[in-house]
N, C-alpha and C positions, 0 to 999 in steps of 0.2 A: 529580604534584601535581594535575593536572586530574582524574585518576581518583579520588584521595582527596577532591577537592572534591565529587564526586558522591556520596560516602558520608560523611556528616557524623559518623556514629557511629564509623567507623574512624579518621577524623582525630582525633576527640576522645579516643579510647582508645588511640591509638598510644603505645607505650612511650617514644618520644622527645618526646612532647608535654609541654610545661611549662605552668605557670600563665600565663606570658606568651603562649604559643601559644594557649591556650584563650581568653584575653581577646581576642586578635586575631580568632579564629573568631567569637566572639559579636558583636564589632563589625561583622564582615563580613556576618553573616546576619540580624541584628536591626536594624530601623529605629528602633523606639522601644518603651519599656515604660511603660504607664500604670498607676499604682497608686492604689487607693482603699481607705480604711479604713472598714469597715462593722461596727459593734458589736465583736465579738471576733475578726473575721477581717480579713485583708489580701487584697484581690482585685487580681490583676494581669492586664493585657491585653497580651500579647506580639504586636507587629506585626512580622511577618517581611518581609524583602526579597522582593518578588514578590507581596505582597498578602495572604498567609494570616495568620490570627489564632489565638492560643491563649489560653484563659482558665484562670487558676490561682487557687486560694484557699488561703491559709495561715493557720492559727490563730495569733493573737497570744499571746506568752508572758504568763503571769500575773505580777503583781508579785512580785519575788523569785526568779523562775525564770531560770536562765542555764545556760551550758554545764557548770558545775560542780554543777548541782543533783543531789540524790540521786534514786534511782529512784522512779518515781511511787507504788509500793506502800509506800514507807517512811513517807509521811505518815500513811496510815490505820493502819499497823502500830504506829507509835510512839504515835499517838493512842489506840489500843486498849490498848496495854501500859501507858500512863501512868495508866490507871485501875486497874491491878493491881499494878504494881511500881515501886519507886524507880528513879532514873536509873542507879545503878550496876548494878542487876540487869538493867535494860533493855539497857545496853551489853553486858553479858556474854551475854545471850540473842541479841542481834543478831549478835554475832561467831560464836556457835555456829551460827547459821542461815546464815552465809556472807554476810551483808549488809555493804556498805561505804558510806562517805560518798560525796558527789559527787566528791571528789578521790581516790577509791579507797583511802582510809585505813580502818583499823579504828575501831570505836566506843569512846569512853571516856565516863566519867560527865560530864565537861565538855562533850563534843561533843553528847551527848544533851540536856543542859541548854540549850545554845545553840540547838539545833534546835527544842526546845519553845518557847523564848522568842520566836524569830523567827516562829513560827506561832501563838502565843497558846494553846498547850496547857498546861493547868494541871498543876502538879507533883503527884505522888502524895502523899496524906496518910495517915499510918498509921491504920488502922481504917476507912477509907472503904469498903472492900469489905464488911466486916461490917455497916456501917451500911446498905448497900444490900441486905443479905441475900444476899451472894455468898460462896462458899467455894472454896478451891483443892482439888485432889484430896486432899492430905494432911489438910487441915482437915476435909473431908467424911468421910474415913476415920476420923478421931478421933471425930467426932460419932456415927458409926454403930458405932463399936467394932470396926472391921474393918481389914485390911491395905490399903494403897493399891492394890496390884495386884488385889485382889478387887473393889474399887470400880471400877477401870478396866475389869475384865471385865464388870461390870454395865452400864457406860456403852456399851461396844462391843456388848453383846448387846441394847441398847435398853431395859434395865430402869430405867435412871436417866438422865433428861434432863440434858445438859451441852453446853456450847458451847466451841469452841476457834477462835481467829481463823485460825490456820493450823497445820500440823503443826510441833510443836516448841514452841509457845507454851502457857502454862498453861491448864488446863481451868477453866472457870467453872461452878460448880454452885450453883443457887439454894436457899435455905433452904426455900422452900415445896415444892420438889421432894423434898428430903430428908425432909420430914414427910409425904409422901403415903403412905397406907396400903399401897398396892401395893409401894412402895419399901421400906417398913419390913418387910413380909412377906418380900420377896425377900432383904433383908439378913439376917434371922433364919434363913432357910432355907439361906443360904450360909456362915454363920458356922461356923468349926471351932475346937475347943479348942486353945489354945496348948500346946505340949509343955512338960512339967515337967522334962525332962532338963536338968540344970544345964549340961552341956557343949555344948548345941545353940545355934548362933548364928543370928541373923536376918540374911538377906542383903538388901541394898538394891538394887532393880532400877530402871532408868529407867522413868518413867511418861509420857514424852512420846510 
């Protein structure tokens, strides 16, 4: 016991140490803890037995954050997707990306709606993307008279500006970029005539 007392880490991590044991260790080695709240931080001064002091700073949780909170990137992701997709489509996309709720559940339309409402994120309105002059990959392909995969190749080659919040989310293409002369020329140069063979089928590829 005396040997372990000289090695606090060993005593703390010992496999037989319980929560009660660790509480007794803390009471034995700490004289007092002084806590101050400063803006968005909690500052602690640990006064150890023997006279040493340790300063710690912990960021306060924001309102609504708790142990069951979703991952930090979910806020920005849903905020971005809510300007492109309705709640049902957002839930489907989040599940495909492997994202879960704070309680490790899958996403549903109702859960996305609740998440938005708690954070004041407006619901998607049909036509709002077009009103902002933004198009999806499929819509841009239709406007250019091309296959979506051809448009995707233009994006990846840097011929057509487009943005994507993260891999797997929809591409956002601006109308002003679709109308650029260099984009129009590139689109015309890459167009290929569609086969007139009646038995030929069109294959749908993933464009994420």
